[in-house]
NUDO-738537 format. One record per atom (N, C-alpha, C): x, y negated, z. Coordinates in pm, whole numbers, padded with zeros to 5 digits, always signed. Layout:
XYZ
...
This chain:
+00084+00120+00000
+00000+00000+00000
+00087-00124+00000
+00067-00210-00096
+00147-00332-00106
+00069-00448-00047
+00033-00438+00079
-00044-00545+00142
+00039-00672+00159
+00169-00661+00141
+00253-00781+00138
+00199-00883+00040
+00146-00836-00071
+00097-00925-00175
+00004-01030-00119
-00077-00991-00021
-00180-01081+00027
-00134-01167+00143
-00004-01167+00168
+00050-01257+00270
+00162-01339+00210
+00154-01366+00083
+00267-01423+00010
+00304-01563+00055
+00209-01655+00053
+00246-01795+00070
+00194-01843+00206
+00246-01788+00311
+00187-01805+00443
+00210-01943+00504
+00333-01986+00510
+00362-02107+00585
+00454-02199+00507
+00429-02219+00380
+00527-02280+00292
+00559-02425+00324
+00474-02495+00399
+00501-02634+00426
+00519-02662+00575
+00550-02560+00654
+00555-02577+00798
+00686-02529+00857
+00798-02555+00788
+00926-02501+00831
+00977-02563+00960
+00919-02676+01004
+00967-02740+01126
+00922-02666+01250
+00821-02583+01240
+00772-02510+01356
+00868-02398+01393
+00865-02358+01520
+00955-02253+01566
+00899-02114+01540
+00770-02094+01569
+00708-01963+01549
+00569-01983+01489
+00541-01913+01380
+00410-01917+01317
+00364-01774+01293
+00234-01750+01311
+00180-01616+01289
+00049-01626+01211
+00016-01521+01140
-00110-01512+01068
-00144-01366+01046
-00274-01339+01031
-00320-01202+01004
-00413-01204+00884
-00393-01107+00794
-00474-01095+00673
-00541-00958+00670
-00665-00957+00623
-00738-00831+00604
-00750-00804+00455
-00724-00680+00416
-00729-00641+00276
-00846-00546+00254
-00929-00577+00156
-01043-00490+00123
-01033-00447-00022
-01092-00331-00052
-01075-00272-00185
-01204-00202-00224
-01290-00273-00300
-01411-00213-00351
-01495-00147-00243
-01535-00023-00267
-01623+00048-00176
-01556+00082-00044
-01421+00072-00037
-01351+00106+00087
-01361-00005+00189
-01403-00126+00148
-01408-00242+00235
-01272-00262+00300
-01259-00241+00432
-01131-00266+00499
-01029-00161+00459
-00929-00202+00384
-00823-00111+00340
-00703-00119+00433
-00675-00239+00484
-00559-00255+00571
-00552-00394+00629
-00454-00413+00715
-00430-00541+00781
-00282-00573+00772
-00250-00700+00746
-00110-00744+00741
-00089-00854+00844
+00006-00832+00935
+00044-00933+01034
+00175-00996+00993
+00180-01128+00996
+00300-01200+00953
+00352-01290+01065
+00485-01299+01073
+00550-01384+01173
+00669-01454+01109
+00676-01585+01128
+00786-01665+01076
+00848-01742+01192
+00980-01732+01208
+01047-01796+01321
+01172-01868+01273
+01188-01993+01320
+01312-02067+01296
+01379-02093+01430
+01512-02109+01427
+01588-02126+01550
+01675-02251+01542
+01725-02293+01657
+01802-02417+01665
+01934-02409+01588
+01984-02287+01565
+02109-02273+01489
+02084-02267+01338
+01964-02311+01296
+01927-02314+01154
+01926-02176+01089
+01884-02077+01165
+01859-01945+01110
+01708-01920+01115
+01663-01823+01038
+01520-01790+01033
+01502-01639+01028
+01382-01595+01057
+01343-01456+01035
+01196-01454+00993
+01165-01368+00898
+01028-01346+00853
+01000-01197+00867
+00883-01165+00919
+00846-01024+00932
+00699-01007+00898
+00670-00917+00806
+00532-00883+00771
+00514-00732+00787
+00416-00694+00867
+00384-00552+00883
+00246-00528+00827
+00237-00442+00727
+00111-00408+00662
+00077-00263+00696
-00041-00240+00749
-00080-00105+00790
-00220-00074+00738
-00239+00049+00699
-00369+00093+00651
-00464+00113+00769
-00594+00101+00741
-00695+00119+00844
-00808+00205+00788
-00891+00257+00878
-01009+00331+00838
-00978+00452+00752
-01059+00471+00646
-01041+00585+00557
-00906+00582+00487
-00861+00461+00452
-00730+00449+00385
-00618+00500+00475
-00631+00481+00604
-00530+00530+00698
-00523+00682+00695
-00637+00747+00685
-00642+00893+00679
-00584+00942+00546
-00624+00878+00437
-00582+00922+00304
-00433+00901+00279
-00373+00803+00347
-00231+00772+00325
-00142+00827+00436
-00196+00910+00524
-00117+00968+00632
-00060+00859+00723
-00146+00762+00757
-00110+00653+00848
+00008+00571+00794
-00007+00522+00672
+00102+00449+00606
+00116+00307+00662
+00241+00272+00689
+00275+00138+00736
+00396+00089+00657
+00391-00037+00612
+00505-00097+00543
+00547-00224+00616
+00677-00239+00635
+00732-00356+00701
+00831-00425+00609
+00820-00557+00598
+00910-00637+00517
+00974-00743+00605
+01105-00758+00595
+01175-00858+00675
+01275-00934+00590
+01294-01062+00625
+01399-01142+00563
+01468-01220+00673
+01602-01223+00670
+01683-01293+00771
+01789-01374+00699
+01813-01496+00746
+01915-01578+00683
+01927-01715+00745
+01972-01813+00666
+01996-01948+00713
+01904-02048+00643
+01887-02162+00706
+01812-02273+00647
+01913-02380+00608
+01923-02410+00481
+02019-02508+00429
+01943-02616+00354
+01948-02738+00408
+01874-02851+00348
+01727-02819+00328
+01669-02751+00427
+01527-02718+00422
+01492-02595+00341
+01590-02531+00277
+01567-02413+00193
+01608-02287+00268
+01524-02185+00263
+01559-02056+00322
+01654-01982+00228
+01771-01944+00281
+01871-01872+00203
+01892-01736+00268
+01844-01629+00207
+01848-01497+00273
+01987-01436+00279
+02012-01365+00388
+02130-01280+00400
+02091-01133+00387
+01975-01098+00443
+01926-00960+00434
+01777-00959+00406
+01738-00864+00322
+01597-00837+00296
+01576-00688+00321
+01479-00655+00405
+01461-00516+00450
+01318-00471+00421
+01306-00352+00365
+01176-00291+00342
+01175-00153+00405
+01076-00130+00492
+01061-00001+00560
+00922+00053+00528
+00917+00175+00483
+00790+00242+00454
+00785+00371+00533
+00678+00389+00609
+00671+00511+00690
+00527+00565+00695
+00519+00696+00710
+00394+00765+00736
+00420+00855+00858
+00322+00936+00892
+00340+01027+01005
+00445+01134+00976
+00481+01153+00848
+00575+01260+00813
+00704+01212+00747
+00714+01083+00713
+00830+01038+00635
+00860+00891+00662
+00988+00856+00652
+01029+00717+00667
+01143+00687+00571
+01131+00577+00497
+01239+00532+00409
+01269+00385+00438
+01396+00349+00428
+01439+00212+00455
+01531+00165+00343
+01507+00043+00295
+01596-00021+00199
+01643-00154+00257
+01775-00173+00256
+01833-00296+00308
+01912-00363+00196
+01872-00484+00160
+01942-00561+00057
+02027-00668+00125
+02155-00671+00094
+02247-00768+00152
+02295-00862+00042
+02282-00993+00067
+02316-01094-00034
+02460-01140-00018
+02534-01136-00126
+02668-01196-00135
+02658-01311-00235
+02612-01426-00186
+02584-01538-00275
+02708-01591-00346
+02822-01605-00279
+02940-01657-00350
+02978-01575-00473
+02960-01443-00463
+02995-01354-00575
+02875-01313-00660
+02760-01375-00630
+02637-01349-00705
+02610-01198-00718
+02610-01134-00602
+02589-00989-00596
+02493-00957-00482
+02410-00857-00503
+02323-00804-00399
+02350-00655-00386
+02375-00610-00262
+02400-00469-00234
+02275-00406-00175
+02246-00283-00214
+02127-00214-00167
+02166-00085-00095
+02123-00074+00031
+02139+00050+00108
+02006+00122+00112
+02006+00248+00074
+01885+00328+00072
+01898+00438+00176
+01814+00434+00278
+01822+00530+00388
+01695+00613+00390
+01709+00743+00376
+01594+00833+00376
+01631+00960+00450
+01564+00983+00563
+01596+01096+00650
+01744+01093+00684
+01817+01198+00647
+01960+01204+00678
+02046+01155+00561
+01983+01107+00455
+02057+01063+00337
+02079+00912+00342
+02195+00868+00294
+02230+00726+00292
+02310+00697+00167
+02276+00586+00103
+02346+00550-00020
+02353+00398-00029
+02466+00345-00074
+02482+00201-00092
+02534+00176-00232
+02459+00094-00306
+02495+00065-00444
+02477-00085-00472
+02539-00129-00580
+02520-00266-00626
+02386-00275-00697
+02305-00372-00659
+02174-00388-00722
+02191-00423-00870
+02090-00387-00950
+02099-00407-01094
+02106-00554-01133
+02057-00642-01047
+02059-00785-01079
+02079-00866-00950
+02127-00988-00968
+02143-01081-00855
+02027-01180-00855
+01980-01217-00737
+01882-01324-00720
+01916-01398-00592
+01892-01526-00592
+01927-01607-00474
+01821-01602-00366
+01701-01549-00400
+01592-01541-00304
+01535-01400-00303
+01466-01366-00193
+01383-01246-00193
+01238-01290-00203
+01146-01195-00211
+01008-01230-00237
+00946-01309-00121
+00995-01288+00000
+00944-01363+00114
+00993-01507+00113
+01124-01525+00095
+01177-01661+00097
+01126-01743-00022
+01101-01678-00135
+01047-01751-00250
+00921-01826-00211
+00829-01757-00148
+00702-01819-00120
+00706-01912+00001
+00800-01891+00090
+00818-01988+00197
+00887-02114+00144
+00964-02100+00039
+01031-02215-00024
+00944-02282-00129
+00824-02231-00146
+00745-02269-00262
+00705-02417-00262
+00703-02481-00147
+00664-02623-00143
+00756-02708-00231
+00880-02663-00249
+00974-02739-00330
+00942-02728-00480
+00869-02621-00516
+00833-02603-00656
+00694-02658-00687
+00609-02670-00584
+00474-02720-00606
+00475-02862-00660
+00575-02940-00623
+00581-03078-00666
+00588-03089-00818
+00652-02994-00882
+00668-02997-01028
+00539-02956-01100
+00466-02865-01040
+00341-02813-01097
+00360-02767-01242
+00465-02696-01265
+00493-02643-01398
+00494-02490-01394
+00434-02429-01494
+00437-02284-01505
+00582-02240-01524
+00624-02137-01451
+00762-02093-01465
+00779-01952-01410
+00893-01894-01440
+00928-01761-01392
+01032-01772-01281
+01022-01685-01182
+01120-01675-01074
+01175-01533-01074
+01298-01519-01027
+01362-01388-01018
+01405-01365-00874
+01348-01261-00812
+01369-01240-00669
+01390-01092-00637
+01462-01067-00530
+01472-00932-00475
+01338-00898-00410
+01284-00782-00445
+01151-00745-00398
+01044-00767-00503
+01084-00828-00618
+00994-00838-00731
+00995-00706-00809
+00966-00710-00938
+00966-00583-01012
+01108-00525-01020
+01115-00396-01039
+01243-00325-01026
+01342-00362-01135
+01293-00398-01252
+01381-00423-01365
+01467-00547-01346
+01403-00661-01320
+01478-00786-01308
+01424-00879-01200
+01321-00835-01126
+01267-00916-01017
+01178-01030-01061
+01137-01032-01188
+01065-01149-01241
+00923-01159-01188
+00886-01281-01145
+00752-01316-01104
+00714-01445-01176
+00597-01449-01239
+00552-01569-01310
+00444-01641-01229
+00456-01772-01219
+00360-01854-01146
+00302-01957-01242
+00168-01967-01244
+00100-02062-01332
-00001-02145-01253
-00021-02268-01296
-00118-02359-01237
-00236-02372-01334
-00349-02307-01307
-00462-02313-01401
-00520-02453-01411
-00577-02482-01529
-00637-02613-01552
-00771-02596-01622
-00852-02698-01611
-00978-02708-01684
-01065-02583-01665
-01100-02516-01774
-01191-02402-01764
-01131-02287-01684
-01000-02266-01700
-00934-02158-01624
-00940-02187-01475
-00924-02313-01436
-00932-02351-01295
-01073-02332-01242
-01171-02374-01319
-01310-02359-01277
-01347-02212-01258
-01299-02129-01349
-01325-01985-01340
-01258-01925-01217
-01134-01969-01188
-01065-01917-01070
-01136-01956-00942
-01182-02080-00934
-01256-02126-00816
-01381-02040-00794
-01450-02008-00903
-01570-01926-00893
-01535-01785-00847
-01428-01728-00901
-01388-01592-00865
-01349-01584-00718
-01272-01683-00670
-01226-01683-00531
-01335-01729-00435
-01437-01798-00486
-01540-01852-00399
-01487-01966-00313
-01392-02042-00366
-01329-02153-00295
-01333-02276-00384
-01350-02394-00322
-01356-02518-00399
-01236-02609-00374
-01183-02607-00254
-01074-02698-00219
-00942-02623-00207
-00832-02701-00201
-00701-02642-00185
-00625-02633-00317
-00513-02561-00314
-00428-02541-00432
-00456-02403-00489
-00464-02394-00622
-00495-02267-00687
-00379-02225-00777
-00334-02102-00760
-00221-02048-00835
-00256-01912-00893
-00196-01883-01007
-00201-01748-01061
-00060-01693-01061
-00041-01581-00994
+00090-01519-00980
+00087-01383-01048
+00178-01363-01142
+00188-01236-01214
+00314-01165-01166
+00296-01048-01104
+00409-00975-01046
+00482-00889-01149
+00426-00878-01270
+00489-00799-01377
+00518-00656-01333
+00421-00599-01264
+00435-00463-01214
+00295-00403-01206
+00285-00273-01221
+00154-00208-01218
+00113-00177-01075
+00080-00282-01001
+00037-00265-00863
-00103-00207-00860
-00121-00095-00790
-00251-00028-00782
-00313-00006-00920
-00229+00024-01020
-00274+00052-01157
-00338-00069-01224
-00321-00189-01170
-00360-00308-01245
-00256-00328-01354
-00293-00397-01461
-00207-00405-01579
-00072-00468-01549
-00071-00586-01486
+00054-00656-01460
+00067-00703-01315
-00029-00671-01230
-00027-00722-01095
-00058-00870-01092
-00176-00910-01146
-00213-01050-01154
-00291-01092-01030
-00238-01193-00960
-00298-01242-00836
-00355-01381-00854
-00475-01402-00801
-00533-01535-00790
-00522-01576-00644
-00460-01692-00616
-00430-01731-00479
-00481-01871-00451
-00542-01887-00331
-00586-02018-00286
-00507-02059-00162
-00449-02181-00163
-00377-02236-00049
-00457-02350+00012
-00452-02362+00144
-00518-02476+00206
-00426-02598+00204
-00469-02707+00268
-00395-02832+00263
-00259-02824+00332
-00240-02723+00418
-00113-02706+00489
-00021-02608+00417
-00067-02553+00306
+00015-02458+00232
-00002-02315+00277
-00105-02287+00357
-00131-02151+00403
-00223-02079+00305
-00191-01956+00272
-00277-01876+00185
-00403-01840+00262
-00519-01875+00206
-00646-01843+00268
-00710-01719+00207
-00687-01701+00076
-00749-01587+00008
-00670-01553-00117
-00664-01425-00150
-00598-01381-00273
-00673-01261-00330
-00679-01255-00462
-00746-01144-00529
-00652-01082-00632
-00635-00951-00623
-00564-00874-00726
-00671-00817-00818
-00673-00863-00944
-00785-00833-01032
-00771-00702-01108
-00887-00647-01144
-00897-00536-01241
-00816-00415-01201
-00836-00370-01078
-00770-00249-01032
-00849-00126-01077
-00779-00022-01113
-00840+00099-01167
-00952+00151-01078
-01068+00181-01136
-01185+00242-01075
-01267+00147-00988
-01204+00068-00901
-01280-00002-00798
-01291-00152-00816
-01231-00211-00919
-01244-00354-00938
-01130-00432-00876
-01162-00524-00785
-01062-00614-00729
-01022-00576-00587
-00897-00604-00554
-00851-00597-00416
-00847-00740-00362
-00903-00759-00244
-00914-00894-00187
-00841-00902-00054
-00757-01004-00041
-00690-01031+00085
-00739-01164+00139
-00777-01168+00267
-00834-01289+00326
-00776-01310+00465
-00737-01433+00491
-00684-01465+00624
-00796-01462+00726
-00775-01388+00837
-00878-01378+00940
-00837-01448+01069
-00706-01482+01084
-00664-01563+01199
-00520-01606+01180
């Protein structure tokens, strides 16, 4: 379950705070509550930060996925207001299995190293591509890109496996009106994010996202998922 998707742009304009938290509920067609994602963002006086998102299945989905839980973390420094990651960590576990991937950034040499830990196996390799951000820091840094309001591609660790590409577009006119109707929201910032990956068998992983005036994601929809329609993520606290 990639419930991370629905906690993407959590606190993009609130970097001055020390600790911020939010919880999102994910629903999927007839399954209603599919999972819950808890997010925590912390900054410290030494200009370091940590981001942690834990996404866990609930209800029937919890039974069908063998109690699947995914954890995403990013740790690094804040330089001129920008989050610069040192490590990006992804942990996926069920009642019977656990896998961990740790990405370490070597920015001066434009290299990212990946450690893959599974049971008693361990492997460390050079990642296929370098990126200066991971998927968490991208969206926390997003306030710096909102000012431009230009459609563009980003390349991040945690994006698609080939090159990490994520496309962000600002809908206008009829496309904006249609997005507002789909999300059931009238105010705030509206974005279309294409993950370029077949998330839940959707064609490209196309997300419609609504941000409030503080830059917090209030609702997101992953459209046209196989069999059941849309997956919806909504902030509940």
